[in-house]
N, C-alpha and C positions, 0 to 999 in steps of 0.2 A: 268789725274792728273798733276798738276803743281808741280814744284820742291819744292815749299813751302806749298803744300797741307798738311793738318794734317792727318797723317796715324797712326791708332792705330793697333799695332801688339799684339794680345792676345797670350800669351805664348812666349814672346820675349826672355826669358832666356833659353828656350829649344833648342834642336839641330836644328829643322827646323826654329823656330822663330828667333834665333840668326843669322842663316845663311841669313834669309830674311832681317833682320835688316842691316847686313853687305852689302848685295847686293844693297839695296835701298840707304844706306848712300854712298857707293862707286859710285853710279850713280847720286849723287847730290841732293838727297832728304834731306831736312834740318829740317823737322818738324815731326819727328817720336816720338811717345809716347808709353810707355809700363808700366805695373804695375806688380810687383812681386805678387805671391799668398798671401804673408803676408799683402800686401797692398790692394788687391782686390781679394776676393774669387769669382771666376766665377760661382761657384755652387749656390751662393746667388742671387736670382733674383732681389731683391730690390737694392742691392749694384751695380749690373751691370747696371740696368736702371738708377740709379742716376749718375753713372760714365759717361755713354754714353750721357745722357742728358746734363751734365755739360761740357764735353769736346767737344761734337759735332764734331767728326772727319769727314773728307771728305770720308774716306775709312776705313773699318775694315777688317783686315786679321786674320782669326781664325786659328792660329797654336797651340792652346792650346788643350790638350787632356790627358786623362789617357791612357797610352800606355804600351805595354809589349809584350813579346814573348808567345810561346805556353804555357809554365808553368804558367806564371802569369794569362793569360786569362782563363786557365783551373781551376785554384785554386780560382779565385776571379771574377766569372761571374757577380755578382750583381754590384760590383763597376765599372766594365768595361762597363756595360750597363747603369746604372743609372747616374754615374758621367759624362759620355760623353754626355748623353741626356741633363743633366742640363746645362753643360757648353755651348754647342752649341745652345740650345733652348733659353737660356738667351741672348746670343750675337745676334742671328739672329732676335729675336723679338724686342730687344732693338734697333737694327739698323733700323728695319722697323718702329717701333713706333716713332722714332725720326727723320725720314726722311733721313736716311743715304742712299746715292744713289748707293754706290759701296760696295760690300761685297764679299770677296774671302774666300771660305770654303775649307779647306784642309782635305782630307780623306785618304783612303788606298785602295789598290787593293783587300783587303779581302772582299770588298762589293760584289764581283762577285761570282757566284755559284762555288762550289768546283770542279765540273766536266764540267765547261763551255768549249766550243771549244777554242782552242788556235790559235793565240794569242787573248787575251781578248779585246773585243770591247765594247764600251760604251753601245750599245744596248742590251748587254747580261744581264744587271742589272735586277734582279727579275725574271729570267726565270727558275730557278731551285734551289734546296737546297744549303745552305751555308756550308762551312767547319765547323764541330761541335766544333773544339777546339778554334775557335775565333769568333763564331757567335754572341756573346754578343756585342763585339766591333763593328762588322760589321753591326749589326742591328741598333745600335746607329748612325753610320756614314751614313747608307742608309737614316735614318730619316732626317739627316741634309741635304743631297743632295736633298731629296724630298721637304723639307721646302724651300730651296733656289729656287728650280724649281717652286714651287707654287707661291712664291712672284714674281718671274720673269714673270710667266704667267699671274697672276692676276693684278699686279701693274706695270708691265713693267720696273722693276728696274734691274740694272746691278749686279745681284747676280749670281756668277759663282762658280762651284765646280771643284777643281783639285784633281785627284786621283793618287798619286804617287805609283810606285812600291816600293820594299824594299829599304829603305833609310839607309845610313850610313855616317859617317864622323866626323868632329870636334864636340865636345861636345856631343858625343854619350853616351849612357848608357852602362857601362861595368860591371854592377852588374850581377853576374851569376844567381841570382834568378829572375830577371825581364827583362833581356836584350834580344834583337833579335839575330838572328843566327850569323851574321857577327861580331859584336862587342864581342859577347860571345866567338867566336872562337879566336879572337885576345887575349882576356884575358886568355883563357885556354892555348893556345900555349905559351904565354909569361910566365905564372906562371910555366908551365911544363918545359920550357927551364931553368928557374932559379932553378928548383928542379931536377937537374941532368938529364935533358931531359927525364923526366918521361913520361909514356904513357898518351895519351890524349883520354879520352872517350867521344864520341859524340853520340847524339841521332839518332836513326833510321838506315836506310840502306845506306844512302848516295846517293840514286838514284833520289830523287825528284830534279826538276830543278827550279832554282830561278833566277830572274832578280834583279840587284842591281843598284841603282842610287846614285851618290854622292850628299850629301845635298846641295852643292853649285850649282849644276846643277838644283836641285829642286827650290832653291831660285831664280835662273834666270827665271824659269817658272812663279813664282809668280810676279816677276818684269815685265815680259811680260804681265801678266794679269792686272797689275796695269796700264800699259801704253797703253793698247788696250781694246776696247770693243769687247769681244769675242762673236761670233754669236750664240753659243749653250750653254746649261746650264751645261754640264759635259764634262770634258776632262781628258784622261789618260796622265800620265807623266812618261815616262820610256826611256830606251835605245834601246829597240827593240831586244836585245840579252839576252840569259840566259845561265846558267852554272849549272852543277850538284853540289849538296852539297859536294860530294866527291872531285870533282875538285876544288871547292871553298876552302875546307879544306886544300888540298895540296898546293894551292896558298898562303893561309894565313901562313901555316907552313913554306913555303920557305921564305916569306918576313920577318917573325918573326925570322927565323933562328933556329927553333926547330929541333932537330936531333932524337927524339924518334919515337915511333910507334903511329899510330892512330887506336883506337879500336872502332868499331861501335856496339852500344847497340841496337840490333834489337827488344828488348822488348818494346822500347819506340816508340811513334808515329812518323810517317813521316810528317804528315800534308798533305796539298794539293799536288797531284803528280806534278803539273806544274802550274806556274803562270807567263806567259809572256804577257806583255801589248802591245796592238796595240795603239801606240801613234801618228799614222799618222795624225789624225785630228789637233793636236796641231803643229806637224811638218810642215804641209802644210800651217799653218798660219805664220810660221817663227821661232818657237823655236826649237833648237836642243841641245842635251847634248854635253858637251865638254871634260869631264874627263873620261879616260879609267878606267876599273876596277883595273888593276895592279897599275896604278898611284894613284887611289883613295885609295886603301888599304895601299899603302906605305905612303901616306900623313896622313892617319888616324892613322897608327901605330906610326909615328913620333910624332903626337899630343899626343897619349896615353903615350908615353915615357916621354914627357915633362910635362905632367899634372897628372900622376898617383897618386902622393901624395896628390892631391886635390880632388880626387873622394869621393863622399858620397855614401855609400851603401844605396840603397833604398829598403825599405820593406813596403808592404801594411799592 
């Protein structure tokens, strides 16, 4: 890509999309385009085809998705399956039909089997059953990965998929009904701190292990994919280290300054026991994460404090 190449970022106002926009802009890219959902409904096939045909971007980055944590995935399986299929299929096929040469598809580590060997390697895809609590989202994302692989195989186009581990950071979703674990913890500990350091109730046992990547590091991986022709169709994007949910909770509690107790509700599901990504393929090509977990949580909490009055509660 040249610095004036037209790059369309689908989902440019979301956490990943906005971080990608910042990363590209900070690195001199001057022709970025985006559309809000009110301007372009990515679930509408005709609208997507007309938009891509008219704008004819040099590259499309798909950072748009219906996302959420265990609760949201469990409560709304149809929306998580169907809306993600609609969004990505419309974008992928519109890109193909209009001769777009480069497409970067963003997914999630949940595409891998629940009990796959650790750390997760790209070749473990479709080797065993998925985690039941988010299989709907995972199946949609697997379909996107395979669609990009098929186009790459059949038409020799530069369609590549990046699968990040658990992301967090600026513009995260802090709605307790739909958020992921780390932003949910920040919100819970902050609210409890203001409520006389009330107890914080967290789901599960605290024993599962999770890996977390700051969204700015993820954005740098997208920038890396924009600026290079990657030789394979699928790459994991993570830090290579993980932490128990219990240790994560205590870290967030310390950074937020909450002085109360943590209560684990073991009647609630833990989810996958462990999800550590093997990101060595992308590391060997030249991408490396830069932000430590403590630094990243501190930055995220600072952003939360500065923007908490602007949050919109999101309900499906």
